[in-house]
C-alpha positions in Angstrom: -69.5 44.6 10.6 -65.8 44.6 9.6 -63.8 41.8 11.6 -60.0 41.2 11.3 -58.8 37.8 12.7 -55.1 37.8 13.6 -54.3 33.9 13.4 -55.3 31.3 11.1 -55.0 27.8 12.5 -58.0 25.8 13.5 -59.9 28.7 15.7 -59.4 31.5 13.6 -60.3 29.8 10.8 -63.4 28.5 11.9 -64.5 32.2 13.3 -63.8 33.4 9.9 -65.7 31.1 7.5 -68.6 31.5 10.6 -68.6 34.9 10.7 -68.5 35.7 6.8 -71.6 33.1 6.9 -73.3 35.5 9.2 -72.7 38.4 6.9 -69.8 40.2 8.5 -67.1 41.6 6.2 -64.0 39.6 7.5 -60.4 39.8 6.5 -58.1 36.7 8.2 -54.4 37.4 8.7 -51.4 35.2 9.5 -47.7 34.9 8.6 -48.3 31.2 7.4 -51.6 31.7 5.8 -52.6 29.6 3.2 -56.1 29.9 2.0 -56.7 27.0 0.1 -56.2 24.9 3.1 -58.7 26.5 5.0 -61.5 28.3 3.0 -63.8 27.7 -0.2 -63.3 30.3 -2.6 -66.9 31.3 -2.2 -66.5 31.5 1.6 -66.6 35.4 1.4 -63.3 35.7 3.8 -60.5 38.3 2.7 -56.9 37.2 3.4 -53.7 38.5 3.9 -50.4 37.1 4.5 -48.7 39.0 7.2 -47.3 39.3 10.5 -50.3 40.6 12.7 -47.7 42.0 15.3 -46.1 44.2 12.9 -47.9 47.6 12.9 -47.1 48.2 9.3 -49.4 44.6 8.7 -51.7 46.0 10.7 -52.1 49.3 8.0 -52.4 47.0 5.5 -55.1 45.1 7.0 -56.5 48.6 7.2 -57.5 47.9 11.1 -58.5 51.3 11.7 -61.4 50.6 9.6 -62.3 47.6 12.0 -65.3 47.0 14.3 -63.9 44.4 16.0 -60.2 42.4 16.2 -59.8 39.2 17.5 -56.5 38.0 18.4 -56.8 34.0 17.7 -53.3 33.0 17.7 -51.8 30.1 19.6 -49.4 32.0 21.0 -50.3 34.2 24.2 -47.3 36.7 23.8 -48.6 37.6 20.2 -52.0 38.0 21.4 -51.1 40.4 23.6 -49.1 42.3 21.1 -52.1 42.0 18.7 -54.3 43.3 21.2 -52.3 46.4 22.4 -52.0 47.5 18.7 -55.4 47.0 17.8 -56.6 49.1 20.6 -53.6 51.7 21.4 -52.4 52.6 17.6 -55.7 52.0 15.6 -58.7 52.8 18.5 -60.5 49.6 17.5 -63.5 49.6 19.6 -63.9 46.2 20.4 -60.7 43.6 20.9 -61.3 39.9 21.7 -58.3 38.2 22.6 -57.6 34.1 22.8 -55.8 32.9 26.1 -53.9 29.7 25.4 -52.5 29.3 28.6 -54.5 29.6 31.7 -51.8 30.7 34.0 -51.7 33.9 31.4 -55.2 34.8 32.1 -54.6 37.7 34.4 -52.4 39.5 31.6 -55.3 39.8 29.3 -56.9 43.0 30.9 -57.7 46.6 29.7 -54.0 47.7 30.1 -53.0 45.4 27.1 -55.8 46.3 25.0 -57.9 43.4 25.6 -61.8 43.6 26.3 -62.6 40.3 26.5 -60.2 37.5 27.2 -61.6 34.1 25.9 -59.8 30.9 27.8 -61.2 27.5 27.1 -60.5 25.8 30.4 -61.9 28.8 32.3 -65.4 28.3 30.3 -65.2 24.5 30.4 -65.2 24.8 34.2 -67.9 27.1 33.9 -69.9 25.2 32.2 -69.2 22.4 34.4 -70.4 24.5 37.2 -73.4 25.7 35.7 -74.5 22.3 34.6 -74.0 20.6 38.6 -74.7 24.2 40.3 -78.3 24.9 41.9 -78.5 27.9 44.3 -75.2 29.0 43.7 -73.6 31.6 41.9 -71.6 30.4 38.6 -69.2 32.8 36.6 -69.7 32.4 32.9 -67.7 35.8 31.4 -66.0 38.5 32.4 -65.5 41.7 30.7 -63.8 44.9 30.8 -60.7 43.7 32.6 -62.8 41.6 34.7 -64.9 44.6 36.3 -68.1 43.2 34.8 -69.4 39.3 34.9 -72.1 37.7 33.3 -73.1 35.4 35.8 -75.7 32.7 36.2 -78.0 31.8 39.2 -80.1 28.1 39.2 -82.9 29.1 41.7 -83.4 26.6 44.5 -86.9 26.0 46.6 -85.4 28.1 49.3 -84.0 31.4 46.8 -85.7 34.6 48.6 -86.3 35.4 44.6 -88.9 32.5 44.4 -92.1 33.1 43.1 -91.1 37.3 43.4 -91.9 39.8 40.2 -88.9 41.2 39.1 -90.2 44.5 39.7 -89.9 44.1 43.4 -86.8 42.6 43.3 -84.2 45.8 44.1 -81.6 44.8 42.2 -78.4 46.9 42.5 -77.9 50.0 40.2 -74.9 48.1 38.2 -76.5 44.8 38.0 -79.3 43.8 35.5 -81.1 40.6 34.4 -80.5 39.8 31.0 -82.1 36.8 30.5 -84.3 33.7 31.9 -83.8 30.3 30.8 -87.0 27.6 32.0 -87.7 24.4 30.8 -85.3 25.0 27.8 -86.5 28.3 27.0 -85.4 31.6 26.5 -87.7 34.1 28.6 -87.2 37.9 28.1 -87.6 39.3 31.7 -89.9 42.0 32.1 -91.4 43.7 35.2 -93.8 41.4 35.5 -92.2 38.6 35.1 -92.5 36.0 38.0 -89.5 33.8 38.6 -90.1 30.2 39.5 -87.4 27.5 41.5 -85.5 25.9 38.5 -85.2 29.3 36.7 -81.8 29.6 35.0 -81.3 33.6 35.7 -78.6 35.7 33.7 -77.2 38.9 34.9 -74.4 41.3 34.3 -73.5 42.5 37.1 -70.3 45.0 38.5 -67.8 42.9 40.6 -68.3 44.8 43.5 -72.5 44.7 43.3 -72.0 40.6 43.1 -72.6 39.8 46.9 -75.6 41.8 46.9 -76.9 40.3 43.8 -76.0 36.5 45.4 -78.2 37.8 48.4 -81.4 38.2 46.4 -81.2 35.0 44.6 -79.5 32.8 47.0 -80.4 31.6 50.6 -77.8 32.0 53.0 
């Protein structure tokens, strides 16, 4: 996969090195880029010293050949401009944007070309909820203009789904169990998988079906 990262700060540099190590073709661009400050010579990361907010720079970066663009600068306005250009001018299939200020999160949506917005405070909040919440629905991640969510439910003793096989749970059409975490191990969901109290059930669900999912897994 070819990935272009805008922003060579701590976040962008880490992502570039990690993704390149995993075998992806990575180009990182920044108007103040100094490769020697961030990467080893054999890192496999390509560099481009250019302003990612300028369409001409994105042409140089060959954005039309990118599978993913990550707008990871420390400025929300720049990340929005980069996302919009990537999606509208270069038709990049997947655009991921970093949200620096939580109050700006509402802006990072499909109208700005953002497929996934990543806000560290929101992720930390979700992780805290996930760690302490049993018998409730926890939002982990939003997709597609906040229309689709990854949610997690830890089943308690009173859950309607306790001891039920997945095939017997009438999930809404636009909801799916994607994984079950049991005793620290990932269980691949199958139709004959039987749920137990303490199971952490991860689901992808469209927003309007979340209440229906909640009724299936959480005691009233």
